[in-house]
LUMDOSE-69870 format. One record per residue: y, x, z of N, C-alpha, C, CB in turn. Coordinates in steps of 0.05 Angstrom, whole numbers, plus 5000, padded with zeros to 4 digits. Glycine has a CB too. Layout:
// residues N
YXZYXZYXZYXZ ...
This chain:
// residues 398
496237153272494137443274496537703281492037523236 499337623267501037793271502737713301502837813245 502437533308504037503334502037583352505337223341 499037543359497737693378497837933377495637653380 498338133358499238313352502238473371499238243327 503838403356506338353366505538343411507437983346 504538193409504238103447502738333456502137783459 501438413445499638663446501738863451497738723417 502938953438504239253431507739103453504739353378 508538973449510138733486508438853501509738273491 506638813516505638843541504539113546503738653546 503639193522504139593525506239703524503139783504 507539543522511739753520512239763557516039393497 510739513564511339413600510039553611510639113612 506939533610505939673637508140033623500839683640 507840043603508440473613511240543622508240733583 512740383617514940183626514840243666513739793612 513640023668512239943698511540163707509639763700 510340423697508640633708510840853706505840703691 512740813690514941173688516940943715517641313637 516640743720518240723736517240853772518940433732 514840723767513440653789513541103802509540443777 511841103773512641473786515041513784511441753771 517941453782520741493786520141493812523141293774 520141243820520541153853519241283874519540883859 516441353869514441553887515041783888511941573879 516441913864517442093858519642203878518042033836 522141953869523942063879524441983907525742023864 522241963927522541763945522341953965520641523945 524242013986524042204010521142124028526942164030 520042334024518042454053518042534073516742594054 515842314082517042304119516342624121514742054149 517842674156517342974162514343004186520843114179 513343134171510143184192511143314217507443444177 509743164242511243244267508043304281513742954283 509043364306507143324337508643244350505743554354 506742984373507342894385505942894405507942764376 507442804424506442674459506342414469508242764480 505442374475504742174499506842134527501742284510 508441914543509641864553507541734583511441754534 506141974597504341874619504841924648501741984614 503041804657504341734699500841944712504241104717 502442124731499942294731501042464763499642534695 499442604755500242854791502043094759494843144821 504243094798505243334774505943634798509043194752 506243864792506244044811508344254793502944134820 510544454822511844584799511344714823514644544781 510345094809509245164811510445524811507745014798 509745684829510145954820508446114818511746064831 507646184801503646404807503846654803500646344782 503146784814502647104830501147164827502647164853 499847364819497247564834497247604852496647804829 495647694878495947714903492848004916495647324916 494448034936491148134943490348134981490848524930 488248114980488648045012488548265025486647845025 488648305045489348505072488548515100491848485078 488348675101486848645144489648655149484549005167 490148265175492748265186492648535210493447935200 490948585216491448995245489549145232490048995293 491049335225489549455209490549765221489949355177 488549895246489150075257488450425238487849995282 489250585240489850855234488951025256492850905228 486951225255485751295274486051655269482951145275 488051755285488052135265487352275286491552315251 487352525284487852765296489752685311488552985281 488652815353491252815355492353085369491852565370 490753375355491453615355490653815331490753695378 491554055325490454135295487854325308493154335272 484454235295482554185302481154345282482153935305 478554415292475454395273473554075278472954705286 474053885239474153595255470253685244476853185238 469153575268465553495253464653305241463553455268 462953325224462153035201463152885210459252905195 463252695190463252425203461152345207464352225191 459652155217457352095219457351725224456252285243 459251665226459751285216460651195179463351135240 459951045174459650995139461750745131455850885129 463150825118464950415112463350175117465850305074 464349955137463249845148461749635165463649895147 461149985183459949995209461649945217458850195219 460749735246461549505271462249765294458149235285 464949835297465349895320467349795355465750085309 465849855362467749755397468849935411466049645422 469849765425473849925435473050135459476949605456 472550415452470850615472468750805466469550485489 468050685430466350785421466751115409465550585404 465551285404465651505395466251515364463451615402 468551605354469351595326469451825311471651475323 470052055323470352325309469752535337473852365293 468452795328468652915343470953285337465652895350 472553355352474053595349473153865360476453535360 472254015358472154395370474754395361469554705353 475154635384477054795384476754985349476754975415 479655025340478555195312476155435312481055345300 475855435298474055685298475355965294472055665277 474356095302476356445299475056545273475556745331 477356685265477756815236475256955231480357035233 474456865204472457175192473757345181470157165170 471557705192473057865187471357935162473758055208 473058075138472158135119470758455130474458095096 469558635104468758975119471159165123466659185096 472359085107474959285119477359185146476959345090 477458915149479458935175476558815186483258735179 474158835195472858865215472659225219470058695212 472659335197472359665211475959685214470359995182 477359555196480459555217479759345253483859295191 478259285253478259155286477459345306476058895290 474359545298473259645302475060015322471759575276 476360005290478260215302479660105317479960355285 480259975314482659755341481659865377481259245339 480159715367477059705395477260035407472459645374 477660275389477260445395478760665397475860445388 481660485380484260555398485060535424485960445391 484460345441485560165456483560255477485659865445 481160365479479260475490481460735492476360465474 481960925479483061275482485361135496483861535449 486760885496489460845499488760845532491060545481 487760745537485860635572486360955578480960485573 483261105562484161375586486461475594483161635580 488361485574490761675578492061525597492761745552 491961195601492861055630491461115644492960785635 488961105641488361225680488761475670484661185700 488761705659488961925669492762095672486762065648 494661885665496161865666496761735698496361775643 495161515708494661455741493261615748493461195752 491061705741491361995768492862165773489762175770 494562255750496862545757498862395774498762725726 499162095768501361955788500061875817502661665772 498461945821496161855842496362185859492461745823 496962325853496862665856499362745870496762855825 501462615852504462595858505962575881505262425848 504362215879504162095897503662135925503061985890 500662325940500262325952501362655962498162205950 502662755954504763045951505663035956505863175938 507562845959510262695964509662535987511262515940 508562456000507062286025507362576041503162136019 505362816043505862986042507863136054505662976026 508963176037512163286035513663116061513863186000 513462936056514762846079514162736097516162736077 512162756114510662866137511663106143507862896133 510663346132512463566139515463576143512063726122 516863496122519963536130520863286157522063466096 520163196165520262916179518863046212517962636158 516963246209516863376238518763636245513863486243 519063826215520664006221523263836231520864196199 523763646224526263366233527163466256525162986240 524663246267524563376294525563476304523663476300 523463796297524864046321528264156312522464396318 528864056292530964026285531064366271533063916309 529264346250530064596243529264596207528264826263 530464346199531664266177533964006172529464226163 535064016163537363806149536163576157537963816114 539163326159537763106150537962996118538662906168 539763236112539863116085537163206062542863226074 534763456082532463656070531063256064530163996102 531063116094528763016095528562756078528162996121 531562636072532862386045531062426023536462446030 532262736015530262765992528262836001530762915971 526362786016524062896018522162536008523763076055 524462366027523262006018523961905989524861746039 526562025990528161925963524662035934532762215957 523562305939522662305923519262215932523562525912 519762125961516661965965516961625939516361816013 519061555949519061345932518561275905520561285934 520461555891519461475873516761665854521661405862 515461825860513161825857511461635864512561985864 511161515889511061085885511160955870512660915892 513260955854513860725837513060815811516960625838 511961095805510361135785507861135773510661255785 507061095814503861135808504660805803501061275838 505160575811504660345814505760245780506060225842 506860385768506960305738504460415724509760425723 504660655734501360795721499860595728499861115735 498660465743496760325748497160045738496260345774 500359925733499959685715499459815679503159455720 499560075673500060115647496260145650502660405636 495160195659490860185662492359905660487760325701 492359745678491859405664490459355645493959265653 493859365636494959235610492959505593499259205604 492559625587490759765570487959685569490860015578 486459545600484259515594485159205584481959595617 486859005583486058705576486658655539488458455598 488058985538488359025502484859115488491259375494 484459315506481359345500479758995498479859555530 479158955527478758625522478958425496480558505537 481158475499483958295466481458415450488958485454 481258615429480258735413477058725417481458975413 476258725437472858665433471958455424471458665455 473558185435473058035437473357905401474357975460 475758035399476257995374474657915354476958175367 473358225353470058355336469358305343468458575330 467258175369466758045377465757745375467658115383 467257435377467157255362467257235340468157165365 469257385310469057325283468357115279467657445270 469156975266467256715245465956565271463956875219 465256505295463956515299464656205315463356755305 463655945322464355605328465955755371459355275327 468255635373468955535392467255475421469755365382 466555535455465055525467465655275478464655725479 468355185471469955045486468054715480473455095475 468754485499465854265494468554065474463954035537 467554005466470153815442471753635443469453675423 473553545434474753285444473453065430477753265440 472952835433472052645426474152385417470452605446 474852295401478052175388475251865392480152355339 475651515404475851445414476751175399476751595428 475451045385476050705375477150635390474050495370 480750565379482950345406480849965402488650285385 479749895379479449675386476449575372482049535379 475349355372474049255357473649215334473849155361 472049265313473349225286469749405277477649435279 472549375240469549555227470749725220467549475203 469649925210470850285193471150145161467350675192 473650125155474650085134475050245106476250025143 475150465121476350755095475751015130482250695076 475051205114474451475112475251695096472651485110 477751705098479651855085478152185079482351845106 477552315105476052485100472652485120478052715102 470052445111467152405122466352655127465152265103 467552985110465953215115467153325137465553395092 466253615152468053695167469053905158467453715190 471254075182473754195161475754165184474753985128 477454385174479854355203481154055183483154755210 482854005204484353805209486453895216483553635225 490053855216491253845220492853575235491353955204 494353665257494753335285496753225261497153395333 494852905266497052725258495652665227500552885259 493852765218491752735203489952535204490652915204 489552265184488452075194485552105188489651845185 484052045210480552075200479851805194478052195226 480151565204478751375200480551165200476651355217 480650895189481650715192480350465205482550685172 481150365229480250095240480249805236480850095256 478749565218479349335223477949195227480449255211 480448905236478248625238477948495202480248315264 474148495189474748515162475348045161470948725139 474847935186474947745191477347545192473947775207 478847725199482247615204484147725177483847785238 483847645159485347715133487847545136483647655103 489647695110491947525097492547635070494647535115 494047585058493547615021497147715024492447194994 497847885004499448025005500847974971498348285016 503147774960504747774941506347954946505847554935 507548034913509648064900510647774873509048354888 513247884886514247564875517647724858515047254914 518547594851520747754841522847584865521547724801 523947704870526647534894528247384867529747844919 528247274845529946994849526846704855532446914810 525846924853522946564856522246674891518046574823 523146834899522246884928523946684939522547204941 526146664927529646504946528246314947533446434931 526546164934524945814938522845904961522645664902 523245974959520146004979521146085017517746384963 519045885026519945945065517545865075522745725084 518245995096515445935125514745675119516645935164 511145715111510245385103509445355082512045175104 510645545057509645425038506745375017511145475031 506345115013504345085018502945344990503844755020 500345444988499945514976497545554970501145614977 496445524945492845444928492545694914492645134898 489045804918489246084915486646034900489446294943 487045994863485646074849483546224841486546094843 480746304819480546404799480346764823483346294773 479046524844477746814865476246944869477446834883 473146754848470646884848469246754873470947214850 469646544893468646324904468646114886469846264927 468445884907468645564885469845514893467045324879 472045304872472645114888475845374897469644984914 478145244903480145254908480645314942481045034895 482945614958482745544975484345564981481445574985 486345465007488145335013489745595034487045035025 493445645034493945765043497745685047492445975031 499445875066501445805075502245995070501745695096 505546065067507246225066506846275101510046125051 507046565117506846625134510946725143504146815132 512046985123513747075126513947195089513647245154 516647195091517647375059520047525072518947125024 519447735065519947955070522248075067518648055062 524848205079527648235076528348355067528948245087 527648565058527348755034525248765015527448975042 527548764986525848864960525149034966526748914934 524049174923524149314919523849324884522849404937 524149494879524149544845522249674835526349684834 520949534826517249544806517849534772514649154814 516249714769517349754735514349494709516750304725 516049354703514249114690511249324671516948884661 508949194661508449304641509249404614507449214641 511749114605513849274589515349434589514949204583 515749524612516849784623519449684630516950064603 520449404648522849234644522449364677522848834630 524749404689525549434715526249124737528149624710 524749114754524148744768524548884794520248524764 525748734812526948684836523848424856530748514827 522848584860519848324871521048454908514348484855 519448284922519448274952516148184953522148014968 515848274971512448164986512647824997511448415023 511147734998510647545000508147505019510647464976 507547405058505647445064504447085067505947655088 502547125057500546855067498246795077499946715054 498046625092495946575116494146495101496446385139 491646495112488746325100489545995122484346575114 489645835115489845495121486445505118492045235094 485845475102482345395095481045505118480645545065 477545325128477445515140474445725127477545405170 474245945157474046235148472046185134473646455168 469445985131466345995123467245985097464045755134 469545865083469645895056470146135038471045745051 472346285061472846545047471746895067476646515043 469246775071468446965088467047205066466246815112 465947225030465847355023468247485017464547315012 471347535024471747585005473147895037473447314979 474248185016473748225034476948435035470648285039 477548705058480748865050480848855022481149235059 483648745015483648894978482348754957482049194974 481748604967480348444943482748214922477548224962 482048174903484748034882484147734895484248034836 486547574887485947394884490147204864484247314920 489646974865490946934840492346604852488446934809 494946754863496746544893497846284868500946794915 497746144871500545834864500845714879500345614846 503845824885505745734907506845444900508245944910 505845284918507644924913510444914915506744674937 512144914902514644784905515344454908515944874885 514244324896514244044890511643954876516643984874 511043814888508043654871508643234880503643834895 508743034860508142834860505842784861509042754847 504042544869502042434850502042334826501142284858 504142044827505441904800507841944797505241634799 508342114780510042224760510242154732509442454760 511941974719512042024684513742094683511841844663 511842424659512242544649511042554626512242664660 512442864608512642754582511843114577516142564569 511643264550511043514554513943704546508243584536 513543854561516643964563517544094542517044144585 516044054519516044274490518243964473510944384468 518443624482519143524473522943524478517243364476 523343634491526143644509528943794496525543804538 530543734497532044004477536443834495530943914415 537244034482539944034504541743884480541444434517 542643714499545843684480548243614505545843324451 549443714503551443734513550543844547552843464506 551143764567551143714594547643644597553543454603 547243364575543943344586542543474581542443154582 539843244583537943334565537642994535534343424590 535443144524535142904496532642864490536542984466 530942754469528542794446528842634439525842834446 526542684417526142354389523642244400525342444344 524342064397521741804409521041744371523641384435 519141624381517841574344517241274347514241774331 519841084337518840704332518540594307520940484343 516440514297515640504271516840714250516140254262 515140864257515241064237517641194234514640954214 519741224247522541444253522741554274525041344253 523541714273524641944292527741674309526242324264 527141704339530641564350530241764375531241124362 533141884363534342064383535541904414536942214365 533541974438535941864462535342054482535741494476 538242064495538842154524536242104543541641984535 535942364564534742214582534742434611531642114569 533942244621534942454649531842604667537142194679 532442884667530942964681529843044697530642984680 528043034717527143034744526243344746524642814750 524343364758522643634763521443714740520343614783 520843954724520344124713518544334717521844174710 515944374701516044544706514744744680515244524731 512344924667513245074647511544864621512445454651 510144694632508044504606509044214608504044484614 510044144631511243724633512943754645509543434649 514143614646517143494654517443254665518843474633 518943154685519242924700521142754680520442974729 520942554675524042344663523942104694523042084617 526242004692527741914717528341714695530342104737 528941664672530341354657530941584630534241144678 530641314607530641374577528541364564531541594571 526541274584522841204560521341134590520341644535 519240994557516740904582515241004588515240724581 512840834592511040944606509440884580510240834636 507441014562506240984530508241094508505840654522 509641074506511741204484511641394478514041204487 511041444452510941714432513441894430510241624402 513042164440515442354429513942514421517742484446 517042644397516442844384516443184395518042784364 515243314389513843534406515243704388510243554409 516944024399517344184375519744104351514744174362 521443974354523243844335523844024319525743724346 524144134298525344294288528344014269522744514270 529744294243531544174240531843984218533044334242 529843864209529143714203528543284197528443854210 528643394235527943074250530943134257524843004282 531442844250534242814248533242474262535942874211 536742374282536042134284536041964268536642064297 533641634258532641534233530941684209534941444223 530441984209528741974199525841904188529142034203 524341904162521741764179520242054181519541474159 517541924191516342154209513342114198516742104247 511242384201508742284192506942454218507842384154 506342344241504042504262501942664251502342304279 502342964256499942994251497342954263499943164247 
């Protein structure tokens, strides 16, 4: 009986010791690091530049007023089709100035003053005419006496000079009468046509090309200055896309670069190609208040017009410039890579442990990276490795 009790005590002791040892082992054992992971796979890969752009009519014509005039109301609406030579707007001679009560009274007074000046000029002309007739008669008498040698030659010369002087005074007085008549007519005209429209035929502004009305800066009638825009004409069926990109990205683009338009409002993607990268850049302030140097890139549509017929002038599109692409590329998540010296490295997962490897990286975009060597298809890699992940450390996949 005593031996059985001793064996029970020994068994209980060994169980307690084993439990304590197991607790110490599991308590002090290094725990695996929880990590995120990805798999090296083969598939298509694109390296792109993505920016927003807007459509524009290839050939836009701004029709402006050739002279300062009074424009009639434009009868066309935006979107109306026009042909070459069609009348777009009518320009009348500028309207006469409208006179208020005070200025109207002043104009009437000027008419009366002009009439009085005309009367005075006519009286002066009558007096000059009388003097001229008298001088001619005096000259005739002197010549008769001179032929009988009753007066000296000097008297005849004086009479001839007086006749010329009075004749000149008569002509001057007649000119003064004509001037007074013109002034009177001008004052009467200003008073008669104050605030009235001109009587001459209007100037017709015609369309330079076939197209549609894109914009009417001013549709109501009123005074326009020479060179002021009246309408904008273009062909909405001939569209292109203008995209402003960073100059650091623009140097990687060239004419012919493939472009894909996404999220433009219709179904599917539209194809395009870079037509020109403008040579001059400009400064633009971003939404964060940072000054950026950007440049305009003009893209032509390559897809059939039937696919983008619903687009119009100034529509927003999202352009993706294809810098490089391949349909069968070994790739991993770009977040798995980190710099080590001049090369790239990553942590692969083997038998529950992190194994550091150096890899050769090819093309990269924001999400994926092409692997040329260092890892095989199907292997799992650790993404976003932190400072707890080291070569050989145990890891647990989330």
